BADO-942277 format. One record per atom (N, C-alpha, C): x, y, z. Coordinates in pm, whole numbers, plus 50000, padded with zeros to 5 digits. Example, Ala and Ser with C-alpha at 12.3 -4.5 7.8 and 13.67 -1.06 7.14 Angstrom:
BEGIN
513194943150780;512304955050780;513204967050780;512854977550708;513674989450714;512905000350787;
! end
This chain:
BEGIN
279732025461081;279182011961082;277802011961018;277592003260920;276302002160854;275571989960910;274381992260964;273621981461026;272621975260929;272261962760953;271341955560865;269901960260880;269551963961002;268161967761028;267881981860977;266871982960891;266431996060842;265232000260925;265412010661004;264332015061094;263432025261025;262232026761081;261312037061032;261952050761059;262082059360956;262732072360976;261762082761033;261052078961138;260112088161202;259802082861342;259262091661426;258742087961557;257222089161555;256552081161634;255092081361639;254632089761757;253812099961732;253342108261843;251822107761860;251122100661772;249692098661789;249352084861737;248432077761804;248062064361761;246552063361744;246132053561666;244712050661643;244482036161684;243472033861766;243252020461820;242702010961713;243051998261727;242551987661640;241671978461724;240461975561677;239591966261748;239931952061706;240271943761801;240691930061773;239471920961769;239051917061651;237871908661632;238231893961641;237221885461662;237411870961663;237011865261527;237451852961500;237101846561373;235591844761361;234941841561472;233471839961469;232791853161433;233271864261488;232711877361454;232921880361306;234131877061257;234451880061117;233611871861019;233241859861057;232341851960973;231021859360952;230511865461057;229261873261050;229461885760966;230561892860989;230811905460919;230951903460768;231701893160728;231951891260586;230711886160514;229901878560585;228631873960526;227711885860502;227661894960600;226831907060585;227351915860471;228661915360445;229271923160336;229211915960203;228481904960197;228321897060073;229671892360019;230591889460109;231921884360076;232701893759983;232391906659995;233111917159923;233781926160026;235111925860030;235811932960137;235701948160128;235331953260010;235081967659998;233851971760077;232961962260104;231711965260173;231781962960323;232971959260373;233171957860517;233261971460585;232901971960712;233141983860792;234621984060830;235251995660820;236681996760852;236961992660996;236021995061085;236221991861226;236281976761250;235831968961152;235841954361164;237081948061102;238051956461063;239291951761001;240451953861098;241331943861110;242491944961199;243671951361126;244071945461013;245161951060931;244571954160794;244571966760754;243921970860630;244951972860519;245051962960431;245961963460317;245171963960186;243951968960193;243091969860075;243721978659968;244311989860012;244911999359919;245962007559992;246842013759915;247782023459971;247332037659938;246102038959889;245602051759839;244842059559945;245392070959985;244682080060073;244662076160219;245422065860258;245382061560398;246762062660462;247612071060407;248942073260465;248832081260594;249862080060677;249992088760794;250772101060750;250152112660760;250832124960719;251852129360824;252832137160780;253892141660869;253472153860950;254262156961051;253982168961132;254042181561046;254932181760947;255012193260857;253732194660774;253212183260730;251962183760652;250802188560737;250702183460860;249612187660947;249732202460983;250932207061005;251092221361036;250772229760913;251132224660795;250802231760671;249302233060652;248562222960694;247102223460680;246482234760762;247142238260870;246602248860956;246662262660890;247522264260788;247612277260721;246982276660582;246202266260555;245562264960425;244682276960392;244862282460273;244062293860226;242852288360153;241662290660210;240432285060152;239712294760058;240412304360005;239802313559908;239302305759787;238162309959733;237552302759621;238452303259498;239062314759472;239882316359351;241242322259387;242292316759326;243632322359340;244222321459479;243892311159555;244382309759691;245902308059695;246522312759805;247972311159822;248362296259822;247512288059881;247812273759887;247802267559748;246932272459661;246912267659523;248222271359452;248662283759471;249902288159405;251102279859454;251082276159582;252162267959636;252132253959574;250952247959567;250812234659506;251172235059359;250692245059286;250972246259144;252462247659119;253142255959199;254572258059183;255352245259207;254962237659309;255642225059340;255492215059226;254282214159171;254012204659062;254732208658935;254752221558903;255462226158784;256972223458795;257512225458914;258932222858936;259242207958918;258342199458966;258552184958956;258352179758814;257262183858751;256892177958621;257432185658501;257602198658515;258032206758402;256912210458306;255662206158337;254542209158247;254012223258270;253462229158164;253062243158166;251772245758243;250852236158238;249512238358294;249172227758397;248622231958510;248252222858618;246792224958655;246032214058664;244632214558705;244462206058831;244012211858941;243792203959063;242512195759053;242522183859111;241322175459116;241242168759253;240052163759286;239902158159421;240602144759435;240872137859325;241692125759328;242062121859185;242852111359170;243362107659039;242302103958938;241262096858982;240262092458884;239472104258827;239402115258901;238762127258848;239602133058735;240932133058754;241832137558648;241712128558526;241612115458548;241452105858438;240142108258364;239052110058439;237742111958376;237752124458288;238322135258339;238372147658263;239242146058139;240452141058157;241402140158046;240942130457939;240592118257979;240252108157880;238852110157823;238022117357897;236732121557841;236922131557729;237882140657746;238172150757642;238942144657524;239852135257552;240672129457446;239982117857374;239082111057445;238512098557394;237252100257312;236392089957318;235162089857241;235122077757149;233992075857086;233772064256999;234802063856886;235382052256866;236362050456759;237792053356802;237982058256925;239322061456974;239892049857057;241212049057061;241902038457134;242982044457224;243102039057344;244192042457434;245022029757458;246332031357461;247242020057479;248072022357605;248232011857686;248982013157810;249832000757835;250832002257923;251531990257968;250531981158041;249701986558127;248501980058178;247601990858238;246391991958185;245442001458242;244991996758380;244942005958476;244372002258604;242852002858594;242151998358699;240701996658691;239962009758661;240292020358735;239572033058713;239942039358580;241202037558539;241632042958409;240842036358297;240792023158299;240042015758197;238562019658198;237992020658318;236572023858328;236282037658271;237122047558300;236892061058247;237052061358096;238002053758043;238192053157898;236992046557831;236572035157885;235452027957825;234142035457843;234022043257951;232822051357973;232702062157866;233832066357809;233812076257701;233542069757565;233342056257567;233112048157447;234382045757366;235542048657426;236812045457362;237252031357404;238332026657344;238842013257370;240152014157446;240352005057543;241592004557621;242321991557591;243561992457542;244351980657507;245621980357590;245911968757649;247111966857729;248241961057645;249451965957668;250651960657601;251741957557703;251491948057794;252541944357888;253601935657822;254761934757881;255781925657829;255371911257863;255901901757789;255561887757813;256041883257951;257241887557989;257761883458120;256971889758233;256331901258205;255501907858306;254261900058342;253891890358257;252711882158283;253051868958353;254321867458392;254761855158459;255191858658601;254331856458699;254621860858837;255951855958893;256321843458868;257521837858930;258821841858860;258721847158738;259921850958663;260501863958720;261831864958720;262481876858773;263031885558660;262771898358670;263271908258575;263231921758646;264241930158630;264271942758705;263151952558671;262581951458548;261561961058506;260401953858437;259681945858515;258541938258460;257341947058430;257391959658471;256291968758443;256391975358308;257461972758233;257691979258104;256551976958006;256461986057909;255531984157798;256201975957689;255451967357627;255921959357514;255951968557391;257131973357355;257231983357248;256891977457111;257161964657092;256811958256964;255301957656949;254631953957058;253161953357053;252571967357042;253201977057107;252751990957095;252771995356949;253881992656882;254021996556741;252991989556653;252811976656674;251861969156591;250421973356620;250121976756745;248761981256780;248461994656716;249442003656715;249262016656648;248982014556499;249712005256440;249512002256297;248131996256272;247731986756357;246431980156341;245261989856359;245391998656456;244292007856489;244342020756407;245462022956335;245732035156259;246012046756355;247152053156339;247632062756437;246672074356462;245872078156362;244932089256383;243802085456480;243602072356501;242562067756594;243092064956734;244422065356749;245012063156882;245042076556955;244162077957054;244032090657124;245212093657215;245812083157270;246942085257360;247552072257406;248782073257452;249482062057515;249702065657661;249402056257749;249482058557894;250532049357954;251522055258017;252572047458083;252372048658234;251992037558296;251702037458440;252962033258516;253442042258603;254692039858678;254412042058828;254622031558907;254872017858870;253612011558813;253761999658751;252651992958684;251821985458788;250791992058839;249981986658949;249311973458913;248621973258800;247901961158759;248851949958720;250091953358689;251091943358653;251931939158771;251391940158892;252101935559009;252951945959076;252651958959053;253431969559117;254861970259069;255081965658946;256451964758894;256881977958827;258161981358838;258641994158784;258841994058633;258932006158578;259202008658436;260582015058427;261412010258338;262762015758323;262742028858246;263772036958265;263892049258188;264122045958041;264872035358015;265122030957878;263812027957807;262902020957874;261612017557814;260762030157795;260772038957894;260012051457882;260502059657765;261822059657743;262402067057631;261972060957496;261962047757489;261542040957367;260072043657336;259242043257438;257822046157420;257622060557375;258382069657434;258302083857398;258672085957251;259712079357207;260142080757067;259092075656971;258452064557003;257392059056918;256212068656912;255842074357026;254732083757031;255022096356948;256232101456960;256612113356882;256592110356732;257082098756694;257112094656554;255712094356495;254752089856573;253372088456524;252462100056566;253052110356630;252292122156673;251142118356766;251442109856864;250462105256962;250862110357100;249942116457175;250302121457309;250682109957403;251712112257483;252122102757586;251782108757723;251012101257801;250592105557934;251172095958037;251742101358144;252262093158253;251242092858366;250882080658410;250132079158534;251192079058644;251282090158716;252432092558805;252142089758952;251142081558980;250752079159120;251922074959207;252802066659152;253912061259232;255252063959164;255422075759111;256632078659034;257872079459123;257732083259249;258902083559338;259402069359365;258462060159386;258852046159406;259482040459279;258962044359164;259552039959038;260972045559022;261152057959064;262482064159056;263482056659144;263022051559258;263892043759346;264462031659272;263612024459200;264062012459129;264982015959011;264722027158944;265602031458836;266992034358891;267072041459002;268372044859062;269132032259102;268422022259152;269062009959200;269362000059087;268602000658976;268701990058875;269181994558738;269222007558711;269802012658586;271072020158623;272212014158592;273482019158644;273792033558607;273302038258492;273592052058453;272892062358541;271982057658628;271252066958714;271652065858861;272702058358890;273062056059030;273492068759102;273932078959028;274362091459091;273312102659080;272152099359024;271062109059014;270242108759143;269622119959178;268672119959289;267352114059240;266522109859333;265222104059295;264362114459223;264432126859268;263642137359205;264132140059063;265442140159043;265992142258908;265552131258813;265482119058861;265022107858778;263562109758740;262742113558836;261322116158807;261172127458706;261932138058723;261852149358631;262232145258489;263232136758476;263632132158343;262522123858278;261852115758357;260762107558301;259592116458259;259252126258342;258172135458306;258492142658174;259762145958153;260162153258033;259962145257905;259822132257917;259612123657800;258162123657753;257252128857837;255822128057807;255222141857781;253932141657745;253202153957714;252322158457830;252222150057932;251392153558047;251312141858142;250582144058251;250432133258349;249142134958427;248692123958483;247662124258586;248302118958713;247812123358827;248342117958952;247292118059061;247142106659125;246432106059252;247462108859359;247392120559420;248352124159525;248132115959652;247092107759651;246812098959764;247822087559774;248682086359673;249762076359678;251062083559713;251872086859612;253172092859640;253112107659677;251932113259687;251782126559746;251642125559898;251462113359947;251342110060090;250252118260159;249082119460094;247972126760153;246712118060151;245702122860221;244442115460230;243462118760118;243642130060053;242742133659943;243432143759852;243232142059720;243752151759625;244452145359507;244562152959400;245252148359280;245402159959184;245902157059065;246032167658966;246232161958827;246032170558731;246282168058590;247242178958543;248312175158476;249292184958427;249562182358279;249582193058199;249692191758054;250572202857996;251072200357876;251772210657800;250862217357697;249912209857643;249042214857536;248052225357588;248112237457530;247172247957568;245752244357525;245612238857405;244282235357353;243612224857439;244322214157470;243752203457552;243472208357693;244352216857745;244142222357879;242852230257886;242552238257783;241322246157782;240092237157782;240152226157706;239042216557706;238862210757846;239962206857906;239902200658038;239442210558145;239852223058132;239422233158230;237912235058228;237342234958109;235882236358099;235192224758169;235702212758149;235142200958213;235342201458364;236502206358406;236822207658548;235822216858617;235552228258557;234642238058617;233232232358630;232792225058530;231442219358530;231282208658638;232312200558659;232152188558742;232912188658874;234002195958885;234842195159004;234882207959086;234952219159019;235092231859089;235902241559005;236162253259058;236922263358985;238342258458960;239012264458861;240302259458813;241442260858914;241212268159024;242272269259124;241962261659253;240882253659252;240702244759367;240222230859327;239512229459216;239222216359158;238662205759250;237922209659351;237302199759438;238082196359563;239232202959586;239972200559710;240152213659786;240402212359915;240532224060001;241942229759996;242072241960044;243382248260052;244312240460144;243762235160253;244602227460345;245122214560280;244312208460194;244782196660121;245912200460024;245792212059962;246832216659870;248162218759943;248082224160063;249302225960144;249952212360172;249132202660209;249652189360241;250252182560118;249632184460002;250152178759878;251502184759843;251602197859851;252852204759818;254002199659906;253732197560033;254762192460125;255042177760098;253982169860076;254132155460051;254942152459927;254772160459822;255522158359698;257002161459714;257362168559819;258782170659853;259282159159941;258492155760043;258922145460137;259092131760073;258312128759971;258312115459912;259642112059845;260422122159807;261712119759742;262882119259841;262592120059971;263632119160072;264242105060068;265572103860056;266212090660045;265932081360162;265912086760284;265642078360401;264222072860396;263272081360356;261892076760347;261762065660242;262312067860123;262162057860016;262852044760051;264012045460116;264692033160156;263822025260254;263252032160353;262362025560449;261122019960380;260562027860290;259332024060222;259512010960144;260542010160063;260771998259983;261221986560070;262011989360174;262501978660262;261351971960336;260351979760378;259241973960453;258401964660365;258211968460239;257481959860146;258291947360113;259601949260091;260481938060059;260531927960173;260521932760297;260541924060414;259391914160410;258181919160384;257011910460377;257151900460263;257571905260147;257711896460031;258701885260054;259851888660111;260891878460135;260421867860234;259741872060338;259251862660438;258221853060377;257361858160289;256371849560225;257031839660129;258041844260057;258781835259967;259451824060046;260071827560158;260731817560243;259731807260294;258491811460311;257441802660359;256881793660249;257171797360123;256651789760010;255361795259952;255051807659985;253871814259927;254281820159792;253611816559682;253981821959551;253561836559537;254521845159501;254221859359485;254781864359352;254371876559315;254941883259199;256351887559234;257311882859153;258721886059174;259271894759063;260251903559095;260681907159230;259631915359302;259791917259432;258811924859510;258781939359460;257581944759445;257431958459397;257581968759507;257141980859481;257341991759576;256241993459677;254991993559632;253891997059722;253121985159774;253391973159720;252561961759757;253291948659729;252821938359795;253201924559763;251991918059698;252221911659584;251131905359508;251241890159519;250221883959574;250181869359588;249651863359459;250311852859410;249831845459293;248781835559340;247541839959345;246451831659398;246191819459311;246431820659181;246221809259090;247161797759127;248381800859164;249341790559205;249071785659346;248771794859439;248511790959577;247301781859587;246221785859518;244991777959517;244841771159380;245811762859348;245831756559215;244641747459189;243951743259297;242791734459281;241511742159251;241571755559260;240391763759232;240501769259090;239571765758999;239651770758861;239381785758854;239841791858745;239701806558733;238261811058733;237341802458687;235931806558686;235311805858826;236131802058925;235691802559065;236541812459146;237241821159076;237901832959131;238791829959253;239931823359230;240831820259342;241321832459418;241461843759350;241891855959418;240861860859518;239601860659478;238551864959570;238411855259686;238631842459659;238601832659768;239701835659869;240891839359821;242001842159911;241751854659994;241231865359934;241001877460014;239971874760123;238981866560094;237981862960195;238621854960308;239471845360273;240111836960374;241111844760460;241821854260400;242731862660478;241971870660584;240791875260546;239971882660642;239431873360751;238911861960710;238331852660807;239371847860908;240571844560860;241611839060948;242311849561033;242481861660978;243281871461052;242761885661054;241601888060997;241081901760994;241841910860901;242551904860803;243341912560708;242481915760586;242401928360549;241661932260428;242661934760317;242441928060204;243331929460087;242451930859963;243091931559847;242351934259724;242661923959617;241621918759554;241771909659440;242151917859318;243231913559250;243671920159127;243721909159020;242571904058986;242491892958890;241231893758808;240541882658797;239391882058707;238141888758762;238091891258894;236991899358946;237171913758901;238391918958919;238661932958885;238761935158734;239441926058664;239741928458523;239021919158425;238281909558477;237481901358388;236221908858344;235491902758252;234281909258200;233181899058176;231961903958181;230821895958140;230231902558016;230291895757902;229831901457777;228311901157768;227781908157668;226331909157651;225681895457637;226391886057574;225851872557553;226031863557675;226571869157785;226751861557907;228101854857920;228891855057813;230211848757818;231141856757909;231921849457989;232851856058080;234271855558026;234971866758040;236381867758001;237201869058128;238281861558137;239091861158258;240431868158237;241011872958347;242271880358343;243441870858322;244571875958270;245741867358248;246391862658378;246221870158487;246781866258617;245711867458725;245821858958826;244911859358941;245741863259063;245801876359090;246651881559196;245821886959312;246441887159428;245871893859546;246911903859593;246501916459605;247421927159641;247371930259790;248531929859851;248681934359990;249341948059982;248531958559974;249051972159958;249441977760094;250671982460106;251211987260234;251002002360246;250162006860339;249972021260358;251282027860401;251482040260361;252712047460392;252732052360537;253752048460611;254002053260747;252882049660845;252212038360826;251062034760908;251352022861000;251872011860943;252081999661021;253551997561056;253791990961170;255141987661214;255471973261173;256691969161201;257111955661162;256291944961232;255851947361355;255061937161425;253721934861356;253161945261297;251931943461218;252191934361099;253331936661033;253681928460916;253991914060958;254631912461075;254901898961125;253591891461153;252581898661196;251261892561217;250681887661085;250821895860981;250341891860847;251031878860803;252321877960830;253081866060793;252551853760867;252221855260996;251661844161072;250331839661016;249521848960972;248231845360913;248441837160786;249441840760708;249731833160587;250201818960618;250851817160731;251241803660771;250001794860787;248931800760844;247681793460860;246991791360725;247041801460639;246461800360505;247111788860429;248421787860440;249151777260369;248771763460423;248651762160556;248281749360616;246921744460568;246021753960547;244631750260515;244271752460368;245281754760282;244981758860145;244161748560068;244371735760092;243661725460017;242161725360050;241811731060165;240401731660206;239681743560145;240431752760086;239831765060033;238831762059922;237711768959925;236651767259826;236621779059729;236051776459613;235901786959513;234771796659547;234681807059467;233711817959487;232901819659358;231641823659373;230871827259254;230281841259272;230081847959159;229471861359161;227951859659156;227261866059248;225801865159249;225131878359207;225911889259207;225381902259163;226551910959121;226421918059008;227531926258960;227041938058876;227681949758889;227361961158803;228151960158672;227901969158579;228581968958449;230021973658462;230241984558538;231581990258551;232121988258693;233451985958701;234141985058830;233401975858928;233111963958882;232261954958959;232851950859093;234191950859102;234831946359227;234461955059347;234051967559322;233711976359432;232381972559499;231411967959423;230071965859478;229451952159450;230171943259380;229611929959349;229361921859477;228411912459467;228131903359576;228641889459538;229181882359637;229771869059612;229211858859710;229551846359681;229161835259769;230151823959751;230531817359861;231381805459849;230611794259783;231291786759700;230651775559629;230631763159721;
! end
């Protein structure tokens, strides 16, 4: 007998208390945080959906693995275990450990980039773009047209626009294109998956023009889930086999293991090129640590090695996607506009549609994240013109193509009752949406402004 209810494939043996704040208290807290939810104290948050990065609940196997972590400075047993696991998964010859994904990005794109160079992606995420632009290179997005329409349905809205990729290579001249980056799943594009067919087409274009293809593999297990379910030729493949096939199409990858590695800290860079690896190793030693620990502990390496195995478990992935889909479906039934279809790690609210009376220059996404916190103590993340917009030297502001709010679901952390609470808060948000006010930026840094900018309601 097959039942409709998909239960969590684990038991809970330790809990962490949540402090239940009042709306009056939250008004004070958010004002002190300058209406930037990154600046809130975690203890003042009831449900934390800011990110799915590094806040997973690790398994008993991972915790027991941490107890045998080898903390030797060089050549630790835990490093060899992590390296072996990554090589088996990716097939790449060289692995460099880093303390998290953005460290791998900084090292790799710092070595590959520089003035006059261009990187092309289905959609660069915030830290990826910042590291590329910090090297004085240019970051260009090539999403599909349907990927920019939140309400439109397509099985692989995270795909790269191959026609635009080809024309961009031609416009920029292939010798100036430092690399192509395929982010799976496409986080900035609403957490949408990339098909194997699209990955193969992108790989062929890169090989034709002798351009390195790099996979941002933060959520590759979740992407493999959608390929198995939506590309019929892969229905009999395991999730790991699908991931391995995608890795084989590229020349290397970066990964924040804080996502599909199901750990609290760690990441890696994996490459086939000996020359590029040597450049990156030099940078790693200068900034992160020796080449066999790269800024993370032996116990973290043990947890990563185990997490990269556990993440491909069919029961885990079914539960993972089902829990996100549950929230998305309930919001749709309520009439809340979201990015469709629901992605793997998060539900993305179309704030531009929900708050249609708030113009983009008043940041409807930031207004929504503030209101979610005020009404229910929910912390979420704006994925719109605050994160991806820009202020040019002449003061002109550039706005993002979509104004989204991401409800990122931490792995193995919240139960269905927590998600039902989130749904109730949205019922209140919908009732009061016409009263919502816009937001203005009162202070901002040059890079990654969403982390530290100050805001104010208009």
